[in-house]
C-alpha positions as CSV (number, residue, x, y, z in Angstrom):
1,M,141.2,1.6,219.5
2,I,142.0,3.2,216.2
3,S,139.0,5.5,215.9
4,A,136.0,6.7,217.8
5,V,133.1,8.5,216.2
6,E,130.8,10.7,218.3
7,T,127.8,12.7,217.1
8,V,127.0,15.6,219.4
9,M,123.8,17.6,219.1
10,G,123.1,18.9,222.6
11,Q,121.7,22.5,222.5
12,K,122.9,22.8,218.9
13,E,120.8,23.6,215.9
14,S,119.3,20.2,215.2
15,N,118.3,21.0,211.6
16,S,121.7,22.0,210.4
17,A,124.2,19.6,208.8
18,L,126.8,18.0,211.1
19,V,130.2,19.7,211.1
20,N,132.8,17.0,210.6
21,I,135.9,17.3,212.9
22,L,139.0,15.1,212.9
23,L,140.8,15.0,216.3
24,V,144.3,13.6,216.2
25,E,145.3,13.0,219.8
26,D,146.9,9.9,221.4
27,N,146.2,10.8,225.0
28,P,142.7,9.6,226.0
29,S,142.3,12.2,228.8
30,D,143.3,15.1,226.5
31,A,140.9,13.8,223.8
32,R,138.1,13.6,226.3
33,A,138.8,17.1,227.5
34,L,138.7,18.5,224.0
35,R,135.6,16.5,223.1
36,E,133.8,17.8,226.3
37,A,134.9,21.4,225.6
38,L,133.4,21.2,222.1
39,A,130.2,19.6,223.3
40,E,129.7,22.2,226.0
41,R,130.7,25.4,224.1
42,T,130.0,25.1,220.4
43,T,126.9,26.5,218.7
44,F,126.8,23.8,216.0
45,A,126.1,20.1,215.8
46,F,129.2,18.1,215.0
47,E,130.6,14.7,214.4
48,L,134.0,14.1,215.9
49,R,136.2,11.4,214.6
50,S,139.1,10.7,217.0
51,V,142.3,8.9,216.0
52,A,145.5,8.3,218.0
53,S,148.2,8.3,215.3
54,M,149.1,10.3,212.2
55,S,148.9,7.2,210.0
56,A,145.3,6.7,211.0
57,A,144.6,10.4,210.4
58,E,146.1,10.1,206.9
59,S,144.0,7.1,206.1
60,Y,140.8,9.0,207.0
61,L,141.9,12.2,205.2
62,A,142.4,10.1,202.0
63,V,138.7,9.2,201.9
64,E,136.9,11.9,203.8
65,D,136.7,15.6,203.9
66,F,136.7,17.4,207.3
67,C,135.8,20.9,208.2
68,V,138.7,21.2,210.6
69,I,141.6,19.0,211.9
70,V,142.5,19.4,215.6
71,L,146.1,18.1,215.8
72,D,148.4,17.1,218.6
73,L,152.0,17.5,217.4
74,F,153.5,14.5,219.4
75,L,152.0,11.2,218.3
76,P,153.4,7.6,218.4
77,D,154.3,7.7,214.7
78,S,155.1,11.4,214.2
79,S,156.4,14.4,216.1
80,G,156.7,18.1,215.9
81,R,156.9,19.8,212.5
82,E,156.7,16.5,210.7
83,T,153.2,15.9,212.1
84,F,152.0,19.3,210.9
85,E,153.6,18.8,207.5
86,R,152.0,15.3,207.1
87,A,148.6,16.7,208.0
88,R,149.0,19.7,205.6
89,A,150.1,17.3,202.8
90,S,147.1,15.0,203.4
91,A,144.5,17.8,203.5
92,P,146.0,21.0,202.0
93,H,142.7,22.9,202.1
94,T,141.5,21.9,205.5
95,P,142.1,24.3,208.4
96,I,144.4,22.8,211.1
97,L,144.3,23.8,214.7
98,I,147.3,22.6,216.8
99,V,146.6,21.7,220.4
100,T,149.8,20.6,222.1
101,G,151.8,20.5,225.3
102,L,154.7,22.3,223.6
103,E,154.8,25.9,224.8
104,N,157.3,27.3,222.3
105,K,156.5,30.7,220.8
106,L,159.1,30.5,218.0
107,F,157.8,27.1,216.9
108,A,154.2,28.3,217.1
109,S,154.9,31.4,215.0
110,R,156.6,29.1,212.4
111,V,153.7,26.8,212.0
112,L,151.2,29.7,212.0
113,A,153.3,31.3,209.2
114,E,153.1,27.9,207.3
115,G,149.3,27.8,207.4
116,A,148.1,26.5,210.8
117,E,144.9,28.3,211.8
118,G,145.7,28.3,215.5
119,Y,148.2,27.1,218.1
120,F,146.9,26.3,221.5
121,V,148.8,24.9,224.6
122,K,147.0,22.2,226.5
123,G,145.8,23.2,229.9
124,E,145.4,26.8,229.0
125,T,142.0,28.4,228.5
126,Q,139.8,26.7,225.9
127,V,137.8,29.8,225.1
128,D,140.2,30.8,222.3
129,F,140.3,27.3,220.9
130,I,136.5,27.1,220.8
131,Q,136.3,30.6,219.2
132,S,138.7,29.5,216.5
133,I,136.6,26.4,215.6
134,E,133.5,28.6,215.6
135,S,135.2,31.1,213.3
136,I,136.3,28.3,210.9
137,V,132.8,26.8,210.8
138,H,131.1,30.2,210.1
139,R,133.8,31.3,207.6
140,D,133.7,28.1,205.7
141,T,129.9,27.5,206.0
142,E,129.5,25.9,202.6
143,R,132.4,23.5,202.9
144,C,131.7,22.6,206.6
145,S,128.0,22.0,206.0
146,A,128.7,19.8,203.0
147,H,129.5,17.0,205.4
148,Q,129.6,13.6,203.7
149,K,129.2,10.5,205.8
150,F,132.3,8.3,206.1
151,T,132.4,5.9,203.1
152,G,133.0,2.9,205.3
153,A,136.5,2.1,204.0
154,T,138.5,-0.1,206.2
155,I,141.3,1.8,208.0
């Protein structure tokens, strides 16, 4: 499966625009855990588009704006710094939160210095991750609420 789209409303404000989130994660169980954490803990309604490769993410980023990109660094077609650089090049003004299994403080400080909004290690507390997304949504209210539905382009 190249992509999955899920709209989550739950206890969220039903009259607000959907926040558009791109999740780039190739591990289905990690993607499910992130999706569940967002659904349980966020205060906004969102649409989550999930892809399992950097090339699929680049295809979506070419035709659609997202409020935030949640990015795993190690994908079938890209790894490490290259993954972050490709995401940044495809969406230079979109905040990127890295969620990875790589626990490396030096690498984390480098990508944060290069513009990543946050760096989170999988399996650690999700509270900071959710707070970072909430902060991005509230800080960039105009851009995040200007959600445009996917154009239907074939990816």
